[in-house]
N, C-alpha and C positions, 0 to 999 in steps of 0.2 A: 505493498499499500505507500505508494508516496506522493508528496503535499502536492496539493495539485496545481498551486496559488503562494506566492510569498507570503501577499497578505493576508492569507488563512491558516494558520502552522497549526490550529488545537483540533485533532480530532475527537468527533464526537461519536457516539453511537446511541441512533435509535430504538428509543424505550417501547417509546406508546404515542398514539396519537389519539385525539382526544376530542371532538366536533364540539360544539360553542354554542355556532348560529348555524343558518343554513348551509353560510358561504364561508365559513371562520374555523381553523383548525389551529389546536395547540400539539405542537410537536416537544415533547418530552426527550430529554438527551442526557447521555451519560456522560460524562467525564471524569474519564480517570487521571487527572493531573490535578492541583491547583487553580482555578479560575477565577482567576478574581474580578470584580464586576464593581458596577454601584448601582445603587436601587432606580429604571429609569433610561440607562443605559440603552446603546443596540453593539450589535454586533455583522459585520459581513457575514455571506452565506457563499460558498464559490457553492454553484446552481452542475447538477451534473458531473460535479470534479472537475470543472475548469478553468483556467487558468484565468479567461478573458472574460466572463461571465460572473461575473459576480453582484449579490442584492441587499440590503441594507433592511432587518429585521432587529425591532426593542424584544429585549431580553424581557421579557415578560413574567420571569419568576423570579424573586426578592432572595436577596443574598444571605445567606446561614439559616434562610428561614425555610427553603422549597427544597426537595428531596432531588427532585433536576436541575439541569438548566431547559428553560422554555424559551419558543418563540411564537409567536400565536399568528398566524397569517388569512386574510383573507384569501381565496380562490376570484382571482380578476379570469374572466372569460380567454382574452388574450395573453393573461399574466405568463411569460415563461417560467419565471423564477415561482409564482407562486404557484400553477397548475401541476408541475412538477412535485415540489415541496407536498401538495395538500393529495392529488391524488395518485401518485407515482411512487414517493418516497414512502417504504415500506419498513418495521422495528427489523431491528439488527445491522440495514446500512449507515456506512458512516457518513457523516458531515463534517465538513470543513469552516470550522469557523475563525475569524481575526478574532485578533485581542479586543474587549468591552473598547466602546471608545462616546465619546459624546457628553456636551457640558450639559444637558436636560436634566439633572439628576436635584433631589431634594436635600444630598449629601454637598452637592456642592452649592447650593441655594439657602441654609439652614434659615427657620423661624419656629415661631414659638405658635405663628397661626398662618395656615394655607385655605387659598380654596381654587380648587384643582377643577380644569375645564376641560370635557372631553365630547370627543362627535367618533362616530363608529370607530374604525379598530385603532384611531387615536388613544380610546382608553387602555391600549399595554401598558403603556408607561406609568401611567394614572395608577394600574393596582396594582403594578411592583411597589413602586413610591409607597401608597397607601397603607401595605399589608408590611413594609418595612417600617414604617411610623408608627401604627400603635402598639409595635413590642417595645421597638427602641426609643421612640421618644412618647411613651406612654401620656405624656400632658400635654400635648400637637391637638388645638383644635382643629379639624379638617372637614371643610365644606365641599364638596365634590356634586357637579352639577355634569351630568350625562346627559347629549345626545342619541337617537337611535331616528328612523326611519320608522317602524312600526318597534310594537314590545317584542315583539320573538326574536329581535336586533341585539339584544342585551348581549354581549359580550361576557363572560365573568357572572352569569345571571347568581348562579347558585352561593359562590363565591361570596357577595358582595352580601345575599341576606345573611350567609354565614358572619362575614367580619364585620355589619354593621351591628348586627344581634349580640356581636360578643364587644365589642368596641362602641359604648354610647359618641366618644367623643370623634366620630365618623359619621357625618352624616351625609346621604346620599337624595341626588332630585333628581330624578329620572324625568328628562321629559324625550317624547314619539309625536313624531311630523304628521305620523297618520293612524290613528285609529287607538288612539289615546284609550285607556282601560284604566280603572283606580288604582293608585298609586301611578299615575305617572302626568304631568303637566303635558298642553297641549300645544303643537304651535315647534316657534324655533327659539334658541337664548333673544332673548330683549334685555330691558333695563331694568323693569319690574322685577324679574324671577333675580340677574342677578342679587336686586341691594333685598330680595327678598331673603334669598340661600344664606347672603353674608353681609346683613346691613352697615356690620364695620370694615366694606372692601377697601376702605380707601387707606387701611391701616395692616390688609393681610399680602405676603406672597401670594402672587398667581402664577400656575402652572399649565399651561393649557396644550393642548394638540388634537390637532384634526388637520382636514382638507382646507383648501386654500382659501375657498370666499367663508367657510366657517372663522379663521384663523382670523382674516379680516376682521371680519366682525367684530371677534370678539375682543383683537387689540381697542378699535375702538371705543366700544364700548366702557373698559377697564378703565382705559387713560380717561372718557370722557368724566367715569365717576369718581378718577382723584385718585387711582392704582398710580404711583411712583415708576415711570419707567426704567427704575431701575432694580423694582422687585417685580416686574413682568415679564417672564420668561417662556419662551415657546420652543415647541418642539415639530416640524412642521414636517408629517407625510404628503406626498404626491403623488398620481398617477395620471397615467394615459385618458382614464377612464373620466375624468375628472374633469376633461376640456370641452367632455361634451354635454355638461350638465347649461343649459340657454340663458338658467335664473340667472349666472354670475354677471357681473359687470364686462366689460370687454372693451380690449385695449387692442392695437395694430403692430402687429411686430412685420420690421420690412429685413428684409437680406437681401446687399447689394450687388447686383452686374449677372446675370443682367434683373433688375427690382422689382422682384417681388414683396407681397404683404401679406396676411395672415391675418385672423381675428382668434385671439385668446383671452384665457379672464386673468383679470386681474388678480396677480398675487400666484400665478401662476408660476412653477420655475422654469426655466427656460429652458430646461433639457426635455422637462416632460412636454411643451410647447412645439419644442423639435420635433420630438418623438411622434405627437400624435400628426403633423401634418406632414408624417414620412422624409424628414429633411436630414440630411446625412450629419450624424454628430457622434465622437467614441465615447463611450462612458462604461467605467471597467465597475468602480466600485457602488460610486452611486450614493457617496457617505461624503465628498470635500474632503476626501483623504487622498488618491490617487494624483489629481491630478489632468485623468485623459480627458476630461472637458472642457478643457481651458481654452472658451470663446472672448472677441474683443467685442464692447457693447459704445456706440462711437457716439450715440445719443437717446437721452434718454434718461429712465428714476428706476432705480430698482432697490434691493435690500439682497446683502448678504448676510448668508449666519456659517460659512466658513471660508477664511484663504488657504488654508493652509501652505500650498506650493507654489503658491504667487510667489512673486518678488516684490517690495513696494514701488520701484519703476512697474510691473508689468500693469498692479496695481493702481495708479496715477495713471497711464496709456489706458482705460477701461476693460482690460480682463477681467475677467467673474468664472466660475467656476459652473458651469452650466449647472448641476444638478443641486448649487446652492446658491441660487438665484431667482430672488422671486420677484418678477415684473412688476413696479408699480401705475406705468402710463407707459406710451408710445412707445417702442425704445425700436434702433438701427441698428442691426449687426454691419461689425465692418464686412 
């Protein structure tokens, strides 16, 4: 058994797969060596033992508490990595993971009170942190708002029930966009729900994860309610499927010679926008680590979550890592 990629040196045996919802599975992995990680961090996974095809997934387990190293994956119809992991991988197989990465962790952003906001699969790092906090910081006050499309889409539903029953300092609010049942609020995240769940929101550390349109809305609401920018932390997960959401605000992506224009949602990553329109782009790690998706933007507004492999001169010239660049206005690529 040879290591497929220098970025993924950790072999782990698949112990079991657990279906969480109709399209989400948790893969429980056995690691025979010490694997240090913080709650909320992610790892790269080599897909089909490939050197070049890597995908980033949150470690949904909690360090020191979970019997396995776990990743939770939503199966996308056109997802090369997610379909393989959820439909083809079997117990006994070996997966190769990178070392744990990322700054989206309650360990790196300590607080006595949190507001955790999640939508869809963005709940995976939130669950990892909540499990860890109630045991390691039992006096910490934690409010969670979890947005899903329907009540059937609650990932870790039974775990949430057990966790909240055993730890009253953890309060969970569930919001269903459709078919809300008793125990669920109806609709999407809004100012009233935030104030109701956390009247002292301005004094809390906010940690949030979800699709691009959700993330943009959450940031606007939280900053508008007085959350200091320094206490607002986000981990963004984007897929090409999100770019088909006609409800989100659109911007124009321009690519030169010959000039072509494409419409993409505000807040989507440059990588997701390029792939959604079948435009050529190299992307190995998809996590702002390897640098293979370096791209130059010559005009427009954007934010970045990683510049790990870029020099100060390249950043000054407008180079970004496409996987870690969130588009905020009409942009033009070199």
